MIZANU-947522 format. One record per residue: residue number from 1; chain; y, x, z of N, C-alpha, C in turn. Coordinates in steps of 0.2 Angstrom, whole numbers, plus 2048, in hexadecimal, padded with zeros to 3 digits. Example, Ala and Ser with C-alpha at 12.3 -4.5 7.8 and 13.67 -1.06 7.14 Angstrom:
2
1/A/7E4/842/827/7EA/83E/827/7F0/842/827 .
2/A/7F5/840/823/7FB/844/824/800/840/827 .
//
This chain:
321
1/A/102/4E4/3FB/104/4DD/3FC/104/4DB/403 .
2/A/109/4D8/405/10A/4D6/40D/105/4D1/40F .
3/A/104/4D1/415/100/4CB/418/103/4C4/417 .
4/A/109/4C4/417/10C/4BD/416/10B/4BB/40F .
5/A/10C/4C0/40A/10B/4BE/403/104/4BC/402 .
6/A/0FF/4BF/405/0F8/4BD/405/0F7/4B6/407 .
7/A/0FA/4B4/40C/0FA/4AD/40F/0FD/4A8/40A .
8/A/102/4AA/407/105/4A5/402/101/4A4/3FC .
9/A/0FE/4AA/3FA/0FB/4A9/3F3/0F4/4A7/3F4 .
10/A/0F1/4A7/3FA/0EA/4A5/3FC/0E5/4AA/3F8 .
11/A/0E6/4B0/3F8/0E2/4B5/3F6/0DB/4B5/3FA .
12/A/0D7/4BA/3F8/0D0/4BA/3FC/0D1/4BC/403 .
13/A/0D7/4BF/405/0D8/4C1/40C/0D8/4BB/410 .
14/A/0D9/4B5/40E/0D9/4B0/412/0D2/4AE/415 .
15/A/0CD/4B1/412/0C6/4B0/414/0C4/4A9/414 .
16/A/0C7/4A5/410/0C5/49D/40F/0BE/49D/40D .
17/A/0BA/498/410/0B3/496/40E/0B2/495/407 .
18/A/0AD/497/404/0AB/496/3FD/0AC/48E/3FB .
19/A/0AA/48A/400/0AB/483/3FF/0AE/47F/404 .
20/A/0B3/47B/403/0B6/477/408/0B5/470/407 .
21/A/0B5/46C/40C/0B4/465/40C/0BA/461/40F .
22/A/0BD/45D/40C/0C3/459/40E/0C1/452/410 .
23/A/0C2/450/416/0C1/449/418/0C7/445/418 .
24/A/0C7/43F/415/0CC/43B/414/0CA/433/414 .
25/A/0CF/42F/415/0CE/428/413/0CD/427/40C .
26/A/0CB/421/40A/0CA/41F/403/0CF/41B/3FF .
27/A/0D4/41A/402/0DA/416/3FF/0DC/41A/3F9 .
28/A/0E0/417/3F4/0E2/41B/3EE/0E8/420/3F1 .
29/A/0EC/41E/3F6/0F1/423/3F8/0ED/429/3FC .
30/A/0E8/427/400/0E5/42D/404/0E1/431/3FF .
31/A/0DE/42F/3FA/0DB/433/3F5/0E0/437/3F1 .
32/A/0E6/434/3F0/0EB/438/3EC/0ED/43E/3F1 .
33/A/0EE/43D/3F7/0F0/442/3FC/0EA/448/3FC .
34/A/0E4/445/3FD/0DE/44A/3FD/0DE/44E/3F7 .
35/A/0DF/44B/3F1/0DF/44F/3EB/0E5/454/3EA .
36/A/0EB/452/3ED/0F0/457/3ED/0EF/45D/3F1 .
37/A/0EB/45C/3F7/0EA/462/3FB/0E4/466/3F8 .
38/A/0DF/463/3F5/0DA/466/3F1/0DD/46A/3EB .
39/A/0E2/467/3E8/0E5/46B/3E2/0E9/471/3E5 .
40/A/0ED/470/3EA/0F1/476/3ED/0EC/47B/3F0 .
41/A/0E7/479/3F3/0E2/47E/3F5/0DF/482/3F0 .
42/A/0DD/47F/3EB/0D9/482/3E5/0DE/487/3E2 .
43/A/0E4/485/3E1/0E9/48A/3DE/0EA/490/3E2 .
44/A/0EB/48E/3E9/0ED/494/3ED/0E7/499/3EF .
45/A/0E1/496/3EF/0DB/49A/3F0/0D8/49D/3EA .
46/A/0DB/49B/3E4/0D8/49C/3DE/0D1/49A/3DD .
47/A/0CF/494/3DF/0C9/491/3DE/0C9/48C/3D9 .
48/A/0C3/48A/3D7/0C2/484/3D3/0C2/47E/3D7 .
49/A/0C5/479/3D5/0C5/473/3D9/0BF/470/3DB .
50/A/0B9/471/3D7/0B3/46F/3D9/0B0/472/3E0 .
51/A/0B3/478/3E2/0B2/47B/3E8/0B5/478/3EE .
52/A/0B9/473/3ED/0BC/46F/3F2/0BA/468/3F1 .
53/A/0B6/465/3F6/0B3/45F/3F5/0B7/45A/3F9 .
54/A/0B8/454/3F7/0BB/44E/3FA/0B6/449/3FD .
55/A/0B6/448/403/0B1/444/406/0B5/43E/409 .
56/A/0B3/438/406/0B7/431/409/0B3/42F/40F .
57/A/0B7/42D/414/0B5/42B/41A/0B8/425/41C .
58/A/0B4/41F/41D/0B7/419/41F/0B9/419/426 .
59/A/0BF/417/428/0C2/417/42F/0C2/410/432 .
60/A/0C3/40F/438/0C3/409/43B/0CA/405/439 .
61/A/0CF/409/437/0D5/406/435/0D4/403/42E .
62/A/0D0/406/42A/0CE/403/423/0CB/3FC/424 .
63/A/0C7/3FB/429/0C2/3F5/42A/0C6/3F0/42D .
64/A/0CC/3F1/430/0D0/3EC/434/0D5/3E9/42F .
65/A/0D5/3E3/42D/0DA/3E1/428/0DD/3DA/42B .
66/A/0DB/3D7/430/0DD/3D1/433/0E2/3D1/439 .
67/A/0E4/3D7/43B/0E8/3D7/440/0EC/3DE/440 .
68/A/0F2/3DF/444/0F6/3E5/444/0F2/3EA/448 .
69/A/0F3/3F0/446/0F0/3F6/449/0F1/3F6/450 .
70/A/0F8/3F4/452/0FA/3F4/459/0F5/3F0/45D .
71/A/0F2/3EB/45A/0ED/3E7/45E/0E6/3E9/45E .
72/A/0E5/3EE/45A/0DE/3F1/459/0DD/3F8/45C .
73/A/0E2/3FB/45E/0E1/402/461/0E5/407/45F .
74/A/0EA/406/45A/0EF/40B/458/0ED/410/453 .
75/A/0F1/415/452/0F1/41A/44D/0EA/41D/44B .
76/A/0E7/41F/451/0E0/422/450/0DB/41F/44C .
77/A/0DC/418/44B/0D7/414/447/0D7/417/440 .
78/A/0DC/41A/43D/0DC/41D/436/0D9/424/436 .
79/A/0D7/427/43C/0D6/42E/43C/0CF/430/440 .
80/A/0CD/42B/444/0C8/42D/449/0C1/42F/446 .
81/A/0BF/42B/441/0B8/42D/43E/0B9/433/43A .
82/A/0BF/435/437/0C0/43B/433/0C0/441/438 .
83/A/0C3/440/43E/0C3/445/443/0BC/446/446 .
84/A/0B8/441/446/0B1/442/449/0AE/447/444 .
85/A/0AF/446/43E/0AB/44A/439/0AE/451/439 .
86/A/0B4/452/43A/0B7/459/43B/0B4/45C/441 .
87/A/0B3/459/446/0B0/45C/44C/0A9/45D/44C .
88/A/0A6/45A/448/09E/45B/446/09D/460/441 .
89/A/0A3/462/43E/0A3/467/438/0A0/464/432 .
90/A/0A0/45D/431/09E/45A/42B/0A3/45B/425 .
91/A/0A9/45C/428/0AF/45D/423/0B3/463/426 .
92/A/0B6/467/422/0BA/46D/424/0C1/46B/426 .
93/A/0C4/466/422/0CB/465/424/0CC/45D/422 .
94/A/0D1/45A/425/0D2/453/424/0D9/452/421 .
95/A/0DA/44E/41D/0E1/44C/41A/0E3/445/41C .
96/A/0E9/445/41F/0EC/43E/422/0F3/43D/41F .
97/A/0F5/437/41F/0FC/436/41F/0FF/438/426 .
98/A/104/43C/427/106/43E/42E/107/439/432 .
99/A/10A/433/430/10C/42E/434/106/42A/437 .
100/A/100/42B/434/0FA/428/437/0F7/42C/43D .
101/A/0F9/432/43E/0F6/436/443/0F8/435/44A .
102/A/0F4/434/44E/0F6/433/455/0F9/439/458 .
103/A/0FD/438/45D/101/43E/460/0FC/443/464 .
104/A/0F7/440/467/0F2/444/46A/0EB/445/466 .
105/A/0EA/44B/464/0E4/44C/460/0DE/44E/464 .
106/A/0D8/44D/462/0D2/44F/465/0D2/456/467 .
107/A/0CF/458/46D/0CE/45F/46E/0CB/463/469 .
108/A/0CD/468/467/0CA/46C/462/0CD/46B/45B .
109/A/0D2/466/45A/0D5/465/453/0DC/466/454 .
110/A/0DF/468/44E/0E6/468/44E/0E9/467/447 .
111/A/0EF/466/446/0F2/465/440/0F4/46C/43D .
112/A/0F1/46E/438/0F2/475/436/0F7/476/431 .
113/A/0FA/471/42E/0FF/472/429/100/46B/426 .
114/A/105/46B/421/108/465/41E/109/467/417 .
115/A/108/463/412/10B/464/40B/113/462/40C .
116/A/117/465/407/11E/463/406/11F/45C/407 .
117/A/124/45A/40B/125/453/40C/128/44F/407 .
118/A/126/449/405/129/445/400/12F/441/403 .
119/A/132/43D/3FF/138/438/401/135/434/407 .
120/A/139/435/40D/137/431/413/139/42A/414 .
121/A/13D/428/40F/140/421/410/13B/41B/40E .
122/A/13D/415/411/139/40F/410/13C/40C/40A .
123/A/137/409/406/139/405/400/138/3FD/401 .
124/A/13C/3F9/3FF/13C/3F2/3FF/13A/3EF/3F9 .
125/A/135/3EB/3F9/132/3E8/3F3/133/3E0/3F4 .
126/A/137/3DD/3EF/139/3D7/3EF/136/3D2/3EA .
127/A/135/3CC/3EC/133/3C7/3E7/138/3C6/3E2 .
128/A/13F/3C6/3E4/144/3C6/3E0/14A/3C9/3E4 .
129/A/14F/3CB/3E0/155/3CF/3E3/155/3D6/3E3 .
130/A/15A/3D9/3E6/15A/3E1/3E5/15C/3E4/3EC .
131/A/15B/3E0/3F1/15D/3E4/3F7/15B/3DF/3FD .
132/A/15C/3E2/403/15B/3DE/409/15F/3D8/40A .
133/A/165/3D8/408/16A/3D3/408/168/3CD/404 .
134/A/164/3CF/3FF/162/3C9/3FA/15D/3C5/3FD .
135/A/15A/3C7/402/154/3C2/405/158/3BC/408 .
136/A/155/3B6/406/158/3B0/409/157/3B0/411 .
137/A/15A/3AC/414/159/3AB/41B/152/3A8/41C .
138/A/14E/3AB/421/148/3A8/422/142/3AB/41E .
139/A/144/3B0/419/13F/3B2/415/139/3B6/418 .
140/A/134/3B5/415/12D/3B8/418/12C/3BF/415 .
141/A/12C/3C4/41A/12B/3CB/419/125/3CD/41C .
142/A/120/3D0/418/11A/3D3/41A/11A/3DA/41C .
143/A/117/3DC/422/116/3E3/424/111/3E3/429 .
144/A/10E/3E9/42A/10A/3EA/430/10D/3EF/435 .
145/A/113/3F1/433/117/3F6/437/11B/3F3/43C .
146/A/11A/3F4/443/11F/3F2/448/126/3F5/447 .
147/A/126/3FB/445/12C/3FF/444/130/3FB/43E .
148/A/12D/3FA/439/131/3F6/433/133/3EF/435 .
149/A/12E/3EC/439/130/3E5/43B/136/3E5/440 .
150/A/136/3EA/445/13C/3EA/449/142/3EC/446 .
151/A/142/3F0/441/148/3F2/43E/14B/3ED/439 .
152/A/146/3E9/436/148/3E3/432/14B/3DE/436 .
153/A/148/3DD/43C/14B/3D8/441/152/3DA/443 .
154/A/152/3E0/444/159/3E3/447/15E/3E1/441 .
155/A/15D/3E2/43B/162/3E1/436/162/3DA/433 .
156/A/15C/3D7/433/15C/3D0/431/158/3CC/436 .
157/A/15B/3C9/43C/157/3C6/440/154/3BF/43E .
158/A/157/3BD/438/155/3B6/435/14E/3B7/432 .
159/A/14C/3BD/430/146/3BD/42C/140/3BB/430 .
160/A/13B/3B9/42C/134/3B7/42F/12F/3BD/42D .
161/A/12D/3C1/432/129/3C7/430/122/3C5/432 .
162/A/11D/3C6/42D/116/3C5/42F/112/3CB/42D .
163/A/10C/3CB/42F/107/3D0/42E/105/3D1/427 .
164/A/105/3D7/424/103/3D8/41E/0FF/3DF/41E .
165/A/0F8/3DF/41D/0F4/3E5/41D/0F2/3E6/416 .
166/A/0EE/3EC/415/0EB/3ED/40F/0EF/3F3/40C .
167/A/0EC/3F6/406/0EE/3FB/403/0F5/3FA/3FF .
168/A/0F8/3FF/3FC/0FE/3FE/3F9/0FE/3F8/3F3 .
169/A/0F9/3F9/3EF/0F8/3F4/3EA/0F8/3ED/3EC .
170/A/0F4/3EC/3F2/0F3/3E5/3F4/0F9/3E2/3F7 .
171/A/0FD/3E6/3FA/104/3E4/3FD/109/3E2/3F7 .
172/A/109/3E7/3F2/10D/3E5/3ED/10B/3DF/3E9 .
173/A/105/3DD/3E9/103/3D7/3E5/105/3D1/3E9 .
174/A/104/3D1/3F0/106/3CC/3F4/10D/3C9/3F3 .
175/A/112/3CE/3F1/119/3CD/3F0/11A/3CB/3E9 .
176/A/117/3CE/3E4/118/3CD/3DD/115/3C6/3DB .
177/A/110/3C4/3DF/10D/3BD/3DD/110/3B8/3E1 .
178/A/115/3B9/3E5/119/3B4/3E9/117/3B2/3F0 .
179/A/111/3B5/3F2/10F/3B3/3F9/114/3B5/3FE .
180/A/118/3BA/3FD/11D/3BD/402/124/3BE/3FE .
181/A/129/3BE/402/12F/3BF/3FF/131/3C7/3FE .
182/A/12E/3CB/402/12F/3D2/402/12A/3D6/407 .
183/A/12A/3DC/405/126/3E1/40A/129/3E7/40A .
184/A/127/3EC/40E/12A/3F2/40F/124/3F7/40E .
185/A/125/3FD/40A/120/402/40A/124/409/40A .
186/A/120/40E/40B/123/415/40B/124/417/404 .
187/A/12A/419/402/12C/41B/3FB/127/421/3F9 .
188/A/126/425/3FE/121/42B/3FC/11B/428/3F9 .
189/A/118/423/3FD/111/421/3FA/112/41D/3F3 .
190/A/117/41A/3F2/118/417/3EC/119/41C/3E6 .
191/A/11D/421/3E8/11E/426/3E3/117/42A/3E1 .
192/A/113/42C/3E6/10D/42F/3E5/108/42B/3E1 .
193/A/109/425/3E1/104/420/3DE/107/41E/3D7 .
194/A/10D/421/3D5/110/420/3CF/113/419/3CF .
195/A/115/416/3D5/118/40F/3D5/11F/40F/3D8 .
196/A/123/415/3D7/129/415/3DA/12E/40F/3D7 .
197/A/12C/40D/3D1/130/408/3CD/12F/401/3D1 .
198/A/12A/401/3D5/129/3FA/3D8/12E/3F9/3DE .
199/A/132/3FE/3E0/137/3FE/3E5/13D/3FA/3E3 .
200/A/13F/3F5/3E6/145/3F1/3E4/14B/3F4/3E7 .
201/A/14A/3F7/3ED/14F/3FA/3F1/14C/400/3F5 .
202/A/150/405/3F6/14E/40B/3FB/153/40B/400 .
203/A/150/40A/407/154/409/40D/156/410/40F .
204/A/15D/411/411/160/417/413/15D/418/41A .
205/A/15C/41F/41C/159/420/422/15F/41F/428 .
206/A/165/41F/426/16A/41D/42B/169/416/42E .
207/A/167/412/429/166/40B/42C/15F/409/42D .
208/A/15A/40D/42B/153/40B/42B/14F/412/42C .
209/A/14E/414/433/14B/41A/434/143/41A/433 .
210/A/141/41F/42F/139/41F/42D/135/420/434 .
211/A/12E/41F/432/12A/421/437/129/428/438 .
212/A/127/42B/43E/126/432/43F/121/434/43A .
213/A/122/439/437/11D/43C/432/11D/439/42B .
214/A/121/434/42A/121/430/424/123/435/41E .
215/A/11F/435/419/120/439/413/11C/43F/413 .
216/A/119/441/419/116/448/41A/10E/447/419 .
217/A/10B/44B/416/103/44B/416/101/451/41B .
218/A/0FD/44F/420/0FB/453/425/0F4/456/424 .
219/A/0F3/45C/425/0EC/45F/425/0E9/461/42B .
220/A/0E4/45E/42D/0E1/45F/434/0DB/463/433 .
221/A/0D9/468/438/0D3/46B/438/0D1/46E/43F .
222/A/0CC/471/440/0C9/474/446/0CD/47A/448 .
223/A/0CF/47A/44E/0D3/480/451/0CF/486/450 .
224/A/0C8/486/451/0C4/48C/451/0C1/48D/44A .
225/A/0C5/48B/445/0C2/48D/43E/0C8/491/43A .
226/A/0C8/498/43C/0CD/49C/439/0CE/49C/432 .
227/A/0C8/49C/42E/0C8/49C/427/0CC/496/424 .
228/A/0CA/490/426/0CD/48A/424/0D4/48A/426 .
229/A/0D6/48C/42C/0DD/48C/42E/0E1/491/429 .
230/A/0DE/496/427/0E2/49B/423/0E3/498/41C .
231/A/0DE/494/41A/0DE/491/413/0E4/48C/413 .
232/A/0E4/488/419/0EA/483/419/0F0/486/41A .
233/A/0F1/48C/41D/0F7/48F/41E/0FA/492/417 .
234/A/0F5/493/413/0F7/495/40C/0FB/490/408 .
235/A/0FB/489/40A/0FE/484/406/103/480/40B .
236/A/103/482/411/107/47E/416/10F/47F/415 .
237/A/112/479/415/11A/479/414/11D/47A/41B .
238/A/120/480/41C/123/481/423/128/47C/425 .
239/A/12D/47B/421/133/476/423/130/46F/425 .
240/A/12B/46D/421/128/466/423/124/467/42A .
241/A/121/46C/42B/11D/46D/431/122/46D/437 .
242/A/128/470/436/12D/470/43C/130/469/43D .
243/A/131/466/438/134/45F/438/12F/45A/43C .
244/A/129/45A/439/124/456/43C/122/458/443 .
245/A/122/45E/445/121/460/44C/126/45D/450 .
246/A/12D/45D/44E/132/45A/452/131/453/453 .
247/A/12F/450/44E/12E/448/44E/128/446/452 .
248/A/123/44A/452/11D/448/456/11E/44A/45D .
249/A/122/44F/45F/123/450/466/128/44A/468 .
250/A/12C/448/464/130/442/466/12C/43C/468 .
251/A/127/43B/463/123/435/464/11F/436/46A .
252/A/11C/43C/46C/118/43D/471/11C/43C/478 .
253/A/122/43E/478/126/43D/47E/128/436/480 .
254/A/128/432/47A/129/42B/47B/122/427/47D .
255/A/11D/42B/47D/116/428/47D/115/423/478 .
256/A/118/425/472/118/420/46C/111/41F/469 .
257/A/110/418/467/10A/416/464/10C/411/45F .
258/A/107/40E/45C/108/408/458/10B/402/45B .
259/A/10B/402/462/10D/3FD/466/115/3FD/467 .
260/A/118/402/465/11F/403/467/122/405/460 .
261/A/128/401/45E/12B/402/458/130/408/459 .
262/A/12E/40E/455/131/414/456/132/417/44F .
263/A/138/41A/44E/13A/41D/448/13D/424/44A .
264/A/13B/429/446/13E/430/447/13E/434/440 .
265/A/143/438/440/144/43C/43A/147/443/43B .
266/A/144/448/43A/147/44F/43B/148/452/434 .
267/A/14E/456/434/14F/45A/42E/150/461/430 .
268/A/14F/465/42C/14F/46D/42D/154/470/428 .
269/A/159/474/42B/15E/477/427/160/47D/42B .
270/A/161/483/427/164/489/42A/161/48B/431 .
271/A/15B/48A/432/158/48C/438/158/488/43D .
272/A/15B/482/43C/15B/47D/441/158/476/43F .
273/A/155/472/444/152/46C/443/156/467/447 .
274/A/158/461/443/15B/45C/446/157/455/446 .
275/A/157/452/44B/152/44C/44C/156/446/44E .
276/A/155/441/44A/158/43A/44C/152/436/44E .
277/A/153/432/453/14D/42E/456/14F/427/458 .
278/A/14B/422/458/14C/41B/459/146/418/45C .
279/A/147/414/462/142/410/464/145/409/465 .
280/A/141/404/463/144/3FD/463/13F/3F8/467 .
281/A/143/3F3/469/13F/3ED/46B/13B/3EA/465 .
282/A/135/3E7/466/132/3E4/460/136/3DF/45C .
283/A/13A/3DC/45F/13E/3D7/45B/145/3DA/459 .
284/A/146/3E0/45A/14C/3E4/457/152/3E2/45B .
285/A/152/3DE/460/158/3DC/464/15B/3E2/468 .
286/A/157/3E7/469/159/3EC/46E/156/3F3/46B .
287/A/15A/3F8/46D/157/3FF/46B/15B/404/46E .
288/A/157/40A/46E/15A/410/471/15A/415/46B .
289/A/15F/419/46A/15F/41E/464/163/424/466 .
290/A/162/42A/462/165/430/464/164/435/45F .
291/A/167/43B/460/166/441/45B/165/447/460 .
292/A/161/44B/45E/160/452/461/15F/457/45C .
293/A/162/45D/45E/161/463/459/160/469/45D .
294/A/15D/46E/459/15C/475/45C/159/479/457 .
295/A/157/47F/459/154/484/455/14D/482/452 .
296/A/14B/484/44C/145/482/44A/13F/484/44E .
297/A/140/48A/452/13A/48D/456/139/488/45C .
298/A/13E/484/45D/13E/47F/463/13D/478/461 .
299/A/13A/477/45B/139/470/458/136/46B/45D .
300/A/130/46D/460/12D/469/464/131/467/46A .
301/A/135/46C/46D/139/46B/472/13F/466/471 .
302/A/142/466/46A/147/462/468/144/45B/468 .
303/A/13E/45A/465/13B/453/465/13A/451/46C .
304/A/137/455/471/136/453/478/13C/451/47B .
305/A/141/455/47A/148/453/47E/14A/44C/47B .
306/A/14A/44B/475/14D/444/473/148/43F/475 .
307/A/142/440/475/13D/43A/477/13E/439/47E .
308/A/13F/43E/482/140/43D/48A/147/43A/48B .
309/A/14C/43C/487/152/438/488/152/431/487 .
310/A/14F/42F/481/14F/428/47F/14A/424/484 .
311/A/145/427/486/141/424/48B/144/422/491 .
312/A/149/427/493/14C/425/499/152/420/498 .
313/A/155/420/492/15A/41B/491/158/415/48E .
314/A/153/414/48C/151/40E/488/14F/408/48E .
315/A/152/402/48C/150/3FD/491/148/3FC/491 .
316/A/146/3F9/497/13F/3F9/498/13B/3F5/492 .
317/A/13F/3EF/490/13C/3EB/48B/13B/3EE/484 .
318/A/13F/3F4/483/13E/3F7/47D/138/3FB/47D .
319/A/136/3FE/483/130/402/484/12A/3FE/485 .
320/A/12B/3F7/486/125/3F3/487/123/3F3/48E .
321/A/128/3F5/493/126/3F6/49A/127/3EF/49E .
//
């Protein structure tokens, strides 16, 4: 049996610890993701699921519900406490929504792999109607995402966008009970929770570019833990890793954070990666966008090149300068 086959099947050659602990947030979607990673590891490593423990860790982002993350410290709010427990070896690996992971990780940690990516598109949930054009002028749309807000304002500057935090069920309830006219959620999250039927419309990526990493489940662990890294490699989806690597390099080149509306989507085909990127003014009135492509081995360079180009061409107000 070849070494590569051993890594795919997760046989004893991986040397994985007898017991693994996964750190995760406690939302229904986060728990779905953690369980998906546990199931994949148990199958690949031929272990009982009980040998892989899920530990729920409350993060700063979970505690903040009254203001946008851009006002409170950015993406790391959903990962910091989990990463602290990774660094102290209280957990062996962490599972995140890839779009929640900051571009710069703490020293000693890295993203070791991703599950196969789900549908990257955004879904529109409406109080009534079947699409964005059905929203009346001045309709109230709730979201906590600056990217979604800016793209909404770009397409429909008449809409009134207001802050909406909370888990998926909370946001759906606000619309279904009539508090808001609409909201936007990742289709991947709805599908994973068995709620895809709640989407009244699915927005094309041509008109509405997703967040970097949207639809991907990221697995983080310590760089100096070869056994856990090998276990993750046994379940990692290579094309997803290539695509998200390009997207995250693009974000890093833009110095992207929750304070800047940025969208990015990479696709992988026939040994090449193609990346579309967008950075917008918060009100959607101005933007810089472009496309870059290259060999999969140069995925990070492709992302860096596009981010550097858009950073140089974007008006200062788009970058918040």
